[in-house]
C-alpha positions in Angstrom: 85.4 116.0 87.0 83.5 117.9 89.6 81.3 116.6 92.2 78.0 118.7 92.2 75.9 116.4 93.9 76.6 113.6 96.8 73.8 111.6 98.9 74.2 108.8 100.8 72.7 105.4 99.4 72.8 103.1 102.4 74.8 100.8 104.7 75.3 97.2 103.8 76.6 94.4 106.6 77.1 92.0 103.8 77.5 91.3 99.6 73.6 90.5 99.4 72.6 93.4 101.5 73.9 95.8 98.9 72.6 98.0 96.3 71.6 96.7 92.8 74.8 96.5 90.7 73.2 99.4 88.2 75.8 102.1 88.7 79.8 101.9 88.6 81.4 101.8 91.8 84.6 103.0 93.5 85.7 101.8 96.7 87.9 103.2 99.5 89.9 100.9 102.1 92.7 101.1 104.6 93.8 100.7 107.9 91.9 102.0 110.9 93.2 105.8 111.6 94.4 106.5 108.1 92.1 109.5 107.1 89.6 107.8 104.8 86.9 109.4 106.2 88.4 113.2 106.2 89.7 112.2 102.6 86.1 111.2 101.3 84.7 114.2 102.6 87.2 116.5 100.8 87.2 114.5 97.9 83.0 115.4 97.7 83.8 118.9 99.0 81.1 118.3 102.0 82.1 118.2 105.3 79.4 115.7 106.7 79.2 113.0 103.9 81.2 110.3 106.1 81.7 110.3 109.6 84.9 111.6 110.7 85.7 109.6 114.2 88.7 109.6 116.6 88.0 106.1 117.9 89.9 103.5 115.2 87.4 101.6 113.0 84.3 103.5 113.6 83.2 102.9 110.2 81.6 99.1 110.8 79.7 98.8 107.3 79.8 99.2 103.6 78.5 102.4 103.4 77.3 103.5 99.7 77.1 107.3 98.3 75.6 108.2 95.3 77.9 110.9 93.4 76.4 113.1 90.4 73.6 110.9 90.2 75.9 108.5 88.1 78.4 106.3 90.0 78.7 105.5 93.8 81.8 105.8 96.1 82.0 103.2 98.5 83.5 104.0 102.2 84.4 100.0 103.5 85.3 99.1 106.7 89.2 99.9 107.6 91.1 96.8 108.3 92.9 96.1 111.7 90.6 97.9 113.8 90.4 97.8 117.2 87.8 98.0 119.4 85.6 95.2 117.8 84.8 92.0 119.3 86.6 89.1 117.3 83.6 87.5 115.8 82.0 91.0 114.3 86.0 91.8 113.4 85.7 88.6 111.3 82.4 89.0 110.1 82.9 92.8 108.6 86.3 91.3 106.8 84.6 88.7 105.5 81.8 90.9 104.2 84.8 93.3 102.4 86.4 90.4 101.1 83.2 88.7 99.3 82.4 92.4 98.1 86.1 93.3 96.6 86.6 90.1 95.1 82.6 89.4 93.9 81.0 92.7 93.4 80.4 93.2 89.7 80.0 96.8 89.4 83.3 97.9 91.6 85.6 99.3 88.9 88.2 100.3 91.1 89.7 100.6 94.7 91.7 102.8 96.3 93.8 101.6 98.9 94.9 104.0 101.7 98.3 104.5 103.3 99.3 106.8 105.9 102.6 108.2 104.2 104.0 109.3 107.6 105.2 105.7 108.4 107.5 103.2 106.3 105.8 100.0 105.0 103.1 98.7 107.9 102.9 94.8 107.9 99.0 94.7 107.4 99.1 97.4 104.4 101.3 95.0 102.8 99.8 91.9 103.3 96.3 93.6 102.5 97.9 94.7 99.0 99.4 91.2 98.5 96.0 89.6 99.1 94.7 92.4 96.4 97.3 91.6 94.2 96.6 88.0 94.1 92.9 88.4 93.6 93.7 90.3 90.4 91.5 93.7 92.0 92.3 96.8 90.1 93.9 99.2 92.7 95.1 102.5 93.2 97.8 103.4 96.0 96.7 106.9 97.7 99.1 107.9 100.3 97.5 110.2 102.6 98.2 112.7 105.4 101.0 114.4 102.8 100.7 117.6 104.8 102.4 115.6 107.6 105.8 115.3 107.2 108.3 116.3 105.0 108.5 115.3 101.3 111.7 113.5 101.3 110.7 111.3 104.0 107.4 110.7 102.5 108.7 109.5 99.2 111.4 107.6 101.4 108.6 105.4 102.6 106.6 105.1 99.1 110.1 103.8 97.1 110.1 101.6 100.4 106.2 100.6 99.7 107.3 100.0 96.3 109.9 97.7 96.9 108.2 95.7 99.4 105.3 95.0 96.8 107.1 94.6 93.4 107.2 91.2 93.2 103.2 90.9 93.6 103.0 93.0 90.3 103.7 93.0 86.7 103.1 96.7 86.7 103.0 98.6 89.9 99.4 100.3 90.8 99.2 104.2 90.3 100.1 105.7 93.2 98.9 109.6 94.8 100.0 111.8 97.8 97.2 113.2 99.2 95.8 115.6 102.1 92.4 116.6 103.4 93.8 119.8 104.5 95.5 121.1 101.7 93.7 119.2 98.6 96.6 117.9 97.4 96.4 114.8 95.0 92.2 115.1 95.0 91.9 116.4 91.4 93.8 113.4 90.2 92.0 111.1 92.1 88.7 112.3 90.5 90.6 112.6 87.4 91.1 108.7 87.8 87.6 108.0 88.2 86.3 110.0 85.3 88.6 108.5 83.1 87.0 104.7 84.1 83.9 106.1 83.7 84.4 107.7 80.2 86.3 104.2 79.2 82.8 102.3 80.7 80.7 104.1 78.4 82.7 103.8 75.6 82.4 99.9 75.6 78.9 100.2 76.5 78.4 102.4 73.0 80.6 100.0 71.1 
């Protein structure tokens, strides 16, 4: 798949404020400072699609972008972000939970994990929660240009071992870099395959 157009649609504070459920959506989420905005910009071939900030937790709304006039990329607030009042943090988390569990046209969730570190408790807890809610996910290990391949693979293997009991079949996993563009074609290929399957299902 090639992204030929990417346009900001809207920002929503909760599920009821989201756009009509008329286009397939693919959501991206990860803990603060995982490199989500940089990855989304690289994926879309744009420098300014998602705003990049050095302040963890900058994304506080559910942001929708229409891609190729046929599907939406959804930028979800990072979990565990700092510099947000407790009541707002709980509100945002509730909005994200509601979206992930109840959004009818959500076709896939890409969970971003920093490949430089061993499994972090907050990432594992979130993936376990998604598994219990039967949310379909792909694990994306970001910043693969920042560490040696052997260390990254060790961290991924530890992550696999930590979540194995939650899944009958482990989610697909990829390493990615917004700098080198490693893994980006594979992510777009996953989205394209899902969209093809959906079109076939509708025409059957």
